[in-house]
N, C-alpha and C positions, 0 to 999 in steps of 0.2 A: 474485637472483631466488628461489633456493631458501629463503633466510631469510624472505623476505616470505611465501612459501607456508606455511611453518611457523607464522609469526605469525598468519596468517589462519586456519589450521586450529585453532590453540590457542583462538582467541576465538570462532570461528563454529561449530565442531563440538561435538557432545555427546561426553563422554568416559565410557567404561565400563570397569570392572575386570572381566575375565573369568577364569574358572578353566578351564584346559584340562587334561584328565587323559589321561595316557599309561600304558599297561601295559608294564612292562619285563620281558620274558620271556627267560630264559636256560635252556639245556639243563640239566636236573637241578638247577635252583635253585628256591627258593620264588618266588612272584610278588611283584613290587614294582610300585608305582604312583607316578608322578611327577605331582604337582599343581602346575601352573605358573599364576601370576597374571600376566596380561598386560593392559596398558593399550591400549585400542582407541578410536580416534576414529570416530564413525559418526553418521548422522543419526537413527537410531532403534535401539531395543533389538534389533529383528529383524536390522538390518544388522550390529550389533555381534556378534550370534550367528553370522551367516554368515561374517563376517571372522575370528572366532576359530576357527571350524571349518576355514576355509581354512588358517590358520596351523598348526593341529594336523595336518591332512592333509599339508601341505607338509613338516613336520618329522618325519614318520615315517622310520625308518631301521633298518638292520640292519648289524651288523659282527661281527667275531670278536674275542673278548677275549684276554687274555694266555695263557689255557689252551686256546686254539683252539676255544672253544665259541661258537656263534652266539648273539648277543644281539639281540633285536628290540625296537625302540622303537615300539610300536603306539598310534596315536591311538584313544582310546575315544570321548570326546565332550566337549562344553562343559557343565560342571555348574553354573556360576553366572554370573550377569551382574549387576553392581551399578552403577547410575548414579552418576557422580561429579558432584555439583552445582556444585562450584567447584574450580578448580585454583589453589592458592596454597600457600605455604610452611606446612607443618604440617597440611595437610588429611589426615584419616583416610581411608585407602583400603580397609582391610580389618581386620576384628577377628574373633577366634575365642577362645572360652573353653576353656581346657585344664583338665580335671578329673583329679585324681590322688589316690591315698591316700598318696603319698610327697611331701608338700609341700616338705619340707626338701631332698630330693634334686632336685626340680625347680628350686627356687630356686638351689641350688648349680650345677646345669647351666646355667642362664641366666647366672650370674656367670662361669662358665668360658668360655662362648661370647663374652661381652663382653670378657674378658681376651684371648682369642685374636684377636678383631677388632682390639683396640688394638695387640697385638704385631705383627700382620700389616699394619697400616696405616701408611704413611709420614707420615700427617697428625699422628701423635702423637709423632714422634721429633724 
């Protein structure tokens, strides 16, 4: 029954890529922000926004790190919603242009990340 509901949802619902932004605040540390891309099924863009906000609020958290400093994971808001027109293999979900004066360094960084992915993945062994 659960599989049937998932199949119905995939074909009948509209899909949206949402960006949920969190503020990561730790005592005596600089501010950090976590931008999470989440796939949301909804009937409208407004519903997708509300669902993404609910996810963000639900995932707020605070804990103590290894230095016994409190770390707060605070939901800021939903900053982007992108309609996904079709769900199929290879569909582009998100794109961002990265500009830098250090093109060679950036290319090397991307290659190093790819090498790390291959080393850490059992698919390539």
